[in-house]
C-alpha positions in Angstrom: 8.2 75.7 25.1 10.7 76.3 22.2 9.6 77.6 18.7 10.3 74.1 17.2 7.9 72.4 19.4 5.2 75.0 19.1 5.4 74.8 15.3 5.2 71.1 15.1 2.2 71.0 17.5 0.5 73.9 15.7 0.8 72.2 12.3 -1.1 69.2 13.7 -3.6 70.7 16.3 -4.1 74.2 15.2 -6.0 76.3 17.8 -5.2 73.8 20.5 -1.7 75.5 21.0 -3.6 78.5 22.4 -5.3 76.4 24.9 -2.3 74.4 25.8 -0.1 77.6 26.3 -2.7 79.2 28.4 -3.3 76.0 30.7 0.5 75.6 31.1 0.8 79.1 32.2 -2.1 78.7 34.7 -0.3 75.5 36.0 2.8 77.5 36.4 5.1 75.6 34.3 5.8 73.9 31.0 5.8 70.4 29.7 8.9 68.8 28.1 7.9 65.7 26.0 10.9 63.3 26.7 11.0 62.7 22.9 11.2 66.3 22.2 8.3 66.0 19.7 5.0 67.4 20.6 3.4 65.7 17.5 4.0 62.3 19.0 1.5 63.0 22.0 -2.2 62.5 21.2 -4.7 65.0 22.5 -5.7 62.7 25.5 -2.1 62.4 26.6 -1.6 66.2 26.4 -4.8 66.7 28.4 -3.6 64.1 31.1 -0.2 65.9 31.3 -2.0 69.3 31.9 -4.5 67.8 34.3 -1.6 66.1 36.4 -0.1 69.6 36.8 -3.1 71.0 38.5 -2.9 70.6 42.4 -6.0 69.2 44.3 -7.7 68.5 40.9 -10.8 66.5 40.7 -12.3 65.5 37.3 -15.9 64.7 37.4 -18.2 62.9 34.9 -21.9 63.1 34.9 -23.4 59.5 34.6 -27.0 58.7 35.6 -27.5 55.6 33.6 -25.8 52.7 32.0 -28.4 52.6 29.3 -27.1 54.6 26.4 -30.4 54.9 24.8 -31.7 56.7 27.9 -28.7 58.8 27.9 -29.2 59.8 24.4 -32.8 60.9 25.1 -31.6 63.0 28.0 -28.3 64.5 26.9 -26.3 64.8 23.8 -22.8 64.3 25.4 -20.5 61.4 25.1 -21.7 57.9 25.3 -21.8 56.1 28.6 -18.9 53.6 27.2 -16.7 56.7 26.4 -17.2 58.3 29.9 -16.4 55.0 31.5 -13.3 54.6 29.5 -12.2 58.2 30.3 -12.7 57.7 34.0 -10.7 54.5 33.8 -7.8 56.1 31.9 -7.7 59.1 34.2 -7.9 57.0 37.3 -5.2 54.8 36.0 -3.0 58.0 35.5 -3.4 58.9 39.2 -6.0 61.7 38.7 -8.7 62.0 41.1 -11.9 60.9 39.4 -15.5 61.8 40.5 -18.6 60.2 39.3 -21.4 62.8 39.4 -24.6 60.7 39.5 -27.0 63.4 38.3 -29.7 63.8 37.8 -30.9 60.6 39.5 -34.2 59.8 37.7 -36.4 58.1 40.3 -37.0 54.3 39.5 -34.8 54.6 36.3 -31.3 55.4 37.4 -29.5 52.1 38.2 -27.6 53.5 41.0 -26.3 50.3 42.6 -25.2 49.0 39.2 -23.5 52.1 38.4 -21.5 52.1 41.6 -20.7 48.4 41.3 -19.4 48.9 37.7 -17.3 51.9 38.5 -15.9 51.7 42.2 -12.5 50.5 41.1 -12.0 53.6 39.0 -13.8 56.3 40.9 -12.3 58.1 43.9 -15.5 59.9 45.1 -19.2 59.9 44.1 -21.5 62.8 44.1 -25.3 62.3 44.0 -27.9 64.7 43.0 -31.7 64.0 42.7 -33.7 65.1 39.6 -35.2 68.5 40.3 -38.1 69.7 38.0 -38.9 73.3 37.5 -40.4 75.4 34.8 -40.7 74.1 31.3 -38.2 71.2 32.1 -40.8 69.8 34.5 -43.5 69.4 31.8 -41.2 68.0 29.2 -39.7 65.4 31.7 -43.2 64.4 32.9 -44.3 64.0 29.3 -41.2 61.9 28.6 -41.9 59.7 31.5 -45.7 59.4 30.5 -44.6 58.4 27.1 -41.6 56.1 27.7 -42.3 54.8 31.1 -46.1 54.9 31.5 -45.9 52.5 34.6 -44.0 55.3 36.5 -46.5 58.0 35.8 -48.2 57.9 39.1 -44.9 57.7 41.1 -43.5 60.8 39.2 -46.8 62.6 40.0 -46.5 61.8 43.6 -42.9 63.0 43.7 -43.2 66.1 41.5 -46.8 67.2 41.7 -47.8 66.0 45.1 -44.3 66.9 46.6 -43.8 63.6 48.3 -40.2 63.2 49.3 -40.6 59.7 50.5 -38.6 58.3 47.7 -35.7 60.8 48.0 -35.4 60.3 51.7 -35.4 56.4 51.3 -32.9 56.6 48.5 -30.5 58.9 50.4 -30.5 56.5 53.2 -29.9 53.5 50.9 -27.0 55.4 49.1 -25.4 56.4 52.4 -25.6 52.8 53.7 -24.4 51.2 50.5 -21.5 53.7 50.1 -20.5 53.4 53.8 -20.6 49.6 53.6 -18.1 49.7 50.6 -15.9 52.3 52.1 -16.7 54.8 49.3 -16.2 58.6 49.5 -19.3 60.4 48.6 -21.2 63.6 48.9 -25.2 63.6 48.7 -26.4 66.8 47.1 -30.0 65.9 47.2 -32.3 68.9 47.2 -36.0 68.9 47.8 
């Protein structure tokens, strides 16, 4: 990268130049903006340029619901809408996209709706069930009791009585559905 481009980029994005230089080095090359102006590229485009240089790259997004209220209760990351937009943008740029449906909450995660609404932009699905251990277990069971009291007994059966019937059935349903649609997927269920 010539000094002029570095200066322009640095003026606008500050510390991002360090990351950009490091990633370009790891990708074994440089990127020449056809216009010659780094400042004309937005951060997303720079990210896409860098990602496209990485061989055998898979970019995964964790989505376990289409309900952004539930998402906000469970994680503080980007909204579902933003994640779906990013998946679409990356897929349209030819980047291998993965939807990591994790953790799947029994009777809450709308797995079929998630697949149906994303299958055009997702190259591969990874599935992982909700595993509850330690303090996390009591906080999630408390959340379920408060927000989904009708699921209390079902969660107790799964997480207190160690009944894996739900997970075995869901694994079969996911496998069948993905096979019928010809989707690439990996089931990472653990119980």
